[in-house]
C-alpha positions in Angstrom: 75.8 -4.7 41.5 75.7 -1.8 39.0 74.0 -4.0 36.5 71.0 -4.8 38.9 70.7 -1.1 39.8 70.2 -0.2 36.1 67.6 -3.0 35.8 65.7 -1.7 38.8 65.8 1.9 37.4 64.4 0.6 34.0 61.7 -1.3 35.9 60.7 1.7 38.0 60.6 4.0 34.9 58.4 1.5 33.1 56.2 1.2 36.1 55.9 5.0 36.4 55.1 5.3 32.7 52.4 2.6 33.0 50.9 4.3 36.0 50.9 7.8 34.3 49.4 6.3 31.1 46.7 4.5 33.1 45.9 7.8 35.1 45.7 9.7 31.8 43.3 7.2 30.2 41.2 7.1 33.4 41.1 11.0 33.5 40.1 11.1 29.9 37.2 8.6 30.4 36.1 10.4 33.6 36.2 13.8 31.8 34.1 12.5 28.8 31.6 10.8 31.2 31.3 14.0 33.3 30.8 16.2 30.2 28.0 13.9 28.9 26.4 13.6 32.3 26.4 17.4 33.1 25.4 18.6 29.6 22.2 16.6 29.4 19.1 18.7 28.8 16.7 18.4 31.7 13.6 16.3 31.0 10.6 18.5 30.0 7.4 17.6 31.8 4.2 18.2 29.7 1.1 18.3 31.7 -2.5 18.5 30.4 -3.9 19.2 27.0 -3.7 22.3 24.8 -6.6 24.8 25.0 -9.5 24.2 22.7 -9.6 26.1 19.4 -11.8 29.2 19.3 -13.2 28.3 15.8 -15.0 25.1 16.7 -18.4 24.1 15.4 -20.2 21.2 16.9 -21.2 18.4 14.5 -24.3 16.3 14.9 -24.3 12.6 14.5 -26.2 13.0 11.2 -23.5 15.4 9.9 -20.7 12.9 10.8 -22.6 10.0 9.2 -23.3 12.0 6.0 -19.6 13.0 5.7 -18.5 9.4 6.2 -21.0 8.1 3.6 -20.0 10.8 1.1 -16.4 9.7 1.4 -17.3 6.0 0.9 -19.5 6.9 -2.1 -16.6 8.9 -3.6 -14.2 6.0 -3.3 -16.6 3.3 -4.4 -16.8 2.0 -8.0 -20.3 0.9 -9.0 -20.1 -1.6 -11.9 -22.8 -4.1 -12.7 -21.5 -7.4 -14.2 -22.9 -10.7 -15.1 -20.8 -13.7 -13.9 -22.8 -16.5 -15.6 -22.7 -15.8 -19.3 -24.5 -17.7 -22.0 -23.4 -17.8 -25.6 -26.1 -17.9 -28.3 -25.9 -19.8 -31.7 -24.2 -16.8 -33.4 -21.4 -16.7 -30.7 -22.7 -13.6 -29.0 -22.6 -13.3 -25.3 -25.2 -11.4 -23.2 -22.8 -9.7 -20.7 -24.7 -6.6 -19.4 -21.7 -4.6 -18.3 -22.7 -1.2 -16.8 -20.5 1.7 -15.7 -22.7 3.6 -13.3 -23.1 7.3 -13.8 -21.9 8.0 -10.2 -18.4 6.7 -11.1 -15.7 9.2 -12.1 -13.7 6.6 -14.0 -13.8 4.9 -17.4 -13.6 1.1 -17.4 -12.4 -1.5 -19.9 -13.5 -5.2 -19.7 -11.5 -8.2 -20.8 -12.6 -11.8 -20.8 -10.1 -14.7 -20.8 -10.7 -18.4 -20.9 -9.1 -19.9 -17.7 -8.1 -23.3 -19.3 -5.7 -21.8 -21.9 -5.6 -18.1 -21.1 -6.9 -17.1 -24.5 -8.6 -13.8 -24.8 -12.4 -14.1 -25.6 -13.1 -10.3 -25.7 -11.5 -7.0 -25.0 -13.6 -3.9 -24.9 -12.7 -0.3 -25.6 -13.2 2.3 -22.8 -16.7 2.4 -21.3 -17.3 5.9 -19.9 -19.7 6.5 -16.9 -23.4 6.2 -17.7 -22.7 3.7 -20.5 -23.2 -0.1 -20.9 -22.5 -3.1 -23.2 -25.3 -5.5 -23.6 -24.0 -8.2 -25.9 -20.6 -8.9 -27.4 -19.1 -11.4 -29.9 -16.6 -13.8 -28.2 -13.6 -15.1 -30.1 -11.6 -18.3 -29.5 -14.7 -20.1 -28.1 -14.1 -23.6 -26.8 -16.4 -26.6 -27.3 -19.9 -26.8 -25.9 -20.3 -27.0 -22.2 -19.6 -24.8 -19.2 -16.1 -23.1 -18.9 -14.4 -20.9 -16.4 -13.5 -17.4 -17.4 -11.4 -14.7 -15.8 -12.9 -11.2 -16.2 -10.6 -8.2 -15.8 -12.0 -4.7 -15.1 -9.4 -2.1 -15.9 -10.2 1.3 -14.3 -8.8 4.4 -16.0 -8.7 8.1 -14.9 -8.4 10.7 -17.6 -4.8 9.7 -18.5 -3.8 6.3 -17.3 -4.7 2.9 -15.8 -5.5 3.3 -12.1 -6.5 -0.2 -11.0 -7.4 -3.7 -12.3 -9.9 -6.0 -10.6 -10.1 -9.7 -11.5 -13.4 -11.6 -11.2 -14.1 -15.2 -11.8 -17.1 -16.2 -14.0 -18.6 -19.0 -16.1 -19.6 -19.2 -19.8 -22.1 -21.8 -21.0 -21.9 -22.7 -24.7 -24.8 -24.7 -26.1 
C-alpha cells in the first residue's frame, strides 16, 4: 500500500509540473501577443493632396513640345551611312560616312565581312562635322555581292560609350 501511495504522489507531482509549465508557456505567448497588439502604431489616414507650390509658371503646349523635342535631339545621334557599297577596280569603296555637326560624340566605323568575320576597314575617330567619302578595303573576297557587318563605335571625350551594328552589302565587280 505504501508503494502505491508513492506512485500516486509522483504522478500528481508530474501532473502539477506539467500543468504549471503549460500555464507558464500560455502566459508567455499571451503576454507577447498582447504586447504586439497594444503597441501597434495607429494607422494614419492621409486625405487630399498637398497645396500647390507658390512658384508655379504655366507652360503652353508649344513650350512642352519644344522641351520634349530638345531632349530627343540631345539624345539622338545623326549619322549618315551607305548600306549598299560598291568597290571600284582599285579596291576603293564609296562609303559616304558622315558624323553630323549636331552630334556631341566622335564615331569610329568598322567593316567586317560576314562570311569569315575578316576586317575590311577600320577608321580612326571621326569628329562631328566630318565625313569619309571613300576608303580602301582589305581582305576583299571574290567578285559578286557579299554581306558586311558595319560597327559604329560612339566615343565621348575619354571612352567608348556605345556600339551599333548595322547590316550592309558590298558589290565587287
